C-alpha positions in Angstrom: 0.0 0.3 -0.2 3.0 2.4 1.2 4.9 1.6 -2.3 1.7 2.6 -4.1 1.0 5.6 -2.5 5.0 6.7 -3.1 4.3 5.4 -6.8 1.5 7.8 -7.8 2.4 10.6 -5.8 6.0 10.5 -7.3 4.1 10.8 -10.8 1.9 13.2 -9.6 4.3 15.5 -8.3 6.4 15.1 -12.3 3.2 15.7 -14.4 2.5 19.5 -14.0 4.9 22.2 -14.4 4.7 26.0 -15.8 7.0 26.0 -18.7 8.6 29.3 -20.4 5.6 29.5 -22.9 3.2 29.2 -19.9 4.9 31.7 -18.2 5.2 34.2 -20.9 1.7 33.8 -21.9 0.6 34.2 -18.5 2.8 37.8 -18.6 1.1 38.6 -21.8 -2.4 38.2 -20.6 -1.7 40.4 -17.7 -0.3 43.1 -20.3 -3.1 42.9 -22.2 -5.2 43.7 -19.1 -3.3 46.5 -17.8 -2.9 47.9 -21.4 -6.5 48.5 -22.0 -6.7 50.2 -18.8 -3.3 52.7 -19.8 -4.9 52.9 -23.3 -7.6 54.5 -21.7 -5.7 57.3 -20.5 -4.3 58.2 -23.4 -7.8 58.6 -25.1 -9.1 60.5 -22.6 -5.7 62.9 -21.2 -7.1 62.8 -17.8 -5.7 64.6 -14.4 -3.4 63.5 -11.9 -6.3 62.0 -9.8 -7.9 60.3 -12.9 -4.7 58.5 -13.6 -4.1 57.2 -10.1 -7.8 56.0 -10.5 -7.3 54.2 -13.3 -3.9 52.6 -12.4 -5.5 51.4 -9.0 -8.3 50.0 -11.5 -5.4 48.0 -13.5 -3.9 47.0 -10.0 -7.4 45.7 -8.9 -7.9 44.5 -12.4 -5.2 42.0 -12.5 -5.0 41.4 -8.8 -8.8 39.9 -9.6 -7.8 38.1 -13.0 -4.6 36.7 -11.4 -6.5 34.8 -8.6 -9.4 33.8 -11.4 -6.3 32.1 -13.5 -4.6 30.5 -10.8 -7.6 28.8 -9.7 -8.7 28.0 -13.1 -5.2 26.1 -13.1 -5.8 24.4 -10.0 -9.1 23.2 -11.7 -7.6 22.1 -15.0 -5.0 20.0 -13.1 -7.7 18.3 -11.3 -9.8 17.4 -14.2 -6.8 16.4 -16.1 -5.5 13.9 -13.6 -8.8 12.6 -12.9 -9.3 11.7 -16.4 -5.9 10.5 -16.4 -6.9 8.1 -13.9 -10.0 7.3 -15.8 -8.5 6.4 -18.9 -5.9 3.9 -17.0 -8.8 2.1 -15.3 -10.2 1.4 -18.4 -7.1 0.2 -19.9 -7.1 -2.1 -16.9 -10.6 -3.2 -17.3 -10.4 -3.8 -21.1 -11.7 -7.0 -22.0 -9.4 -7.5 -24.9 -6.7 -6.4 -26.6 -8.4 -4.4 -29.3 -10.1 -2.3 -26.6 -7.1 -1.6 -24.9 -5.0 -0.7 -27.8 -7.8 2.0 -29.1 -8.0 3.3 -25.7 -3.8 3.5 -25.4 -3.8 5.1 -28.7 -6.5 7.7 -28.0 -4.3 8.8 -25.3 -0.6 9.2 -26.9 0.7 11.7 -29.1 -0.8 10.8 -32.7 2.8 11.1 -33.9 4.2 8.4 -31.4 0.8 6.4 -32.1 1.9 6.2 -35.7 5.3 4.8 -34.9 4.2 2.0 -32.7 3.0 -1.4 -34.1 0.4 -3.1 -32.2 3.0 -5.3 -30.3 4.5 -2.2 -29.0 1.0 -0.9 -28.1 0.2 -4.5 -26.4 3.7 -3.9 -24.3 2.6 -1.0 -23.6 -1.1 -2.1 -22.3 0.8 -4.8 -20.2 2.9 -2.5 -18.4 0.1 -0.3 -17.6 -1.9 -3.4 -15.9 0.9 -4.0 -13.8 0.9 -0.4 -12.4 -0.2 0.0 -8.7 -4.0 0.8 -8.7 -4.9 4.5 -9.3 -6.8 7.0 -7.0 -7.8 10.7 -7.0 -6.6 10.9 -3.3 -4.2 13.7 -2.7 -4.6 14.4 -6.7 -3.5 18.2 -5.9 -0.6 18.7 -4.0 2.0 21.6 -3.0 3.8 21.7 -6.2 0.5 22.3 -7.8 -0.2 25.3 -5.3 3.0 26.8 -6.2 2.4 27.0 -9.6 -0.8 28.7 -9.1 0.9 31.1 -7.2 3.6 31.4 -9.5 0.8 32.4 -12.1 -1.0 34.6 -9.7 2.2 36.5 -9.4 3.2 36.8 -13.0 -0.6 38.3 -14.1 -0.3 40.4 -11.0 3.2 41.4 -11.2 3.1 42.3 -15.0 0.8 45.3 -13.9 4.1 47.3 -12.4 6.3 47.8 -15.6 3.4 49.2 -17.6 2.0 51.4 -14.9 5.2 52.7 -13.3 5.4 55.3 -15.9 2.9 57.2 -14.7 3.7 57.0 -10.9 7.5 58.4 -12.0 6.3 61.0 -14.8 3.9 64.1 -13.8 3.4 64.7 -17.8 0.9 62.4 -18.6 1.8 62.4 -22.6 5.3 61.5 -21.5 4.6 58.7 -19.3 2.1 57.4 -22.0 5.0 57.4 -24.5 7.3 55.5 -22.2 4.6 53.1 -20.9 3.9 52.2 -24.6 7.6 52.0 -25.2 8.3 49.5 -22.2 5.0 47.5 -23.2 6.5 46.9 -27.1 10.0 46.5 -25.7 8.7 43.4 -23.2 6.8 41.8 -25.9 9.5 41.7 -28.1 11.8 40.2 -25.8 9.0 38.0 -24.8 8.7 36.8 -28.5 12.7 36.5 -29.1 12.6 34.2 -25.7 10.0 32.0 -27.1 11.4 32.0 -30.6 14.9 30.8 -29.0 12.9 28.2 -27.1 11.1 27.1 -29.6 13.9 27.1 -32.7 12.0 29.4 -34.8 13.7 32.8 -36.1 14.2 35.2 -33.3 13.7 38.3 -34.6 11.0 37.8 -37.1 9.0 36.0 -34.2 9.6 38.7 -31.8 8.4 41.2 -34.3 5.1 38.8 -35.1 4.5 38.3 -31.3 4.6 42.3 -30.3 2.5 42.8 -33.5 -0.2 40.2 -32.1 0.2 41.9 -28.5 -0.6 45.3 -29.8 -3.6 43.9 -32.0 -5.0 41.6 -29.0 -4.7 45.1 -26.9 -6.6 47.0 -29.3 -9.7 44.7 -29.8 -9.9 44.3 -26.1 -10.3 47.9 -26.0 -12.4 48.2 -29.0 -14.7 45.4 -27.1 -15.1 47.1 -24.6 -12.8 45.0 -22.5 
């Protein structure tokens, strides 16, 4: 029993991680939220008090969405693991080789599935049937909570680089230009980092990522976001 518990505890601790694309996506999400607020500043050209009110609104918005995103990540993790356990149980309880083959092929990468013949799939099914009985107990662990906290911080902290110029500069027009410049620079850096990670052409990918970010911000503002 203890061996079974240790096996699944280890598997659960390994199957969730916030990789580089996920982290950058969370930052982009936070940027879009705060840029929709600072974009309003450029349109209305408000005074200092109105600027402060909008900055507080942006801070509160990213605080709320950071919490929402973190909680939804935990829910997605729980649901994903529940489905994985269900599929494992189906393989263990399958009455025929054809049934187990179909379940295994449906749950692995299509590319890998195409490369594996029926004998290899049967060997994989046999190994799965020899695993300890899976269960949903302790499906969420400390690592999952830490990842959710990381998501919250990424969305929340992404407010500050774009909002900080409005605190440092009294002239709203100057602050707006600096804020936009910082946002564009960070979007470019995010795209460049993703390109290096994935093997794409860095400069072109960075420009495309920046353009997509600007488009999404504009679209959000047009739709009243």
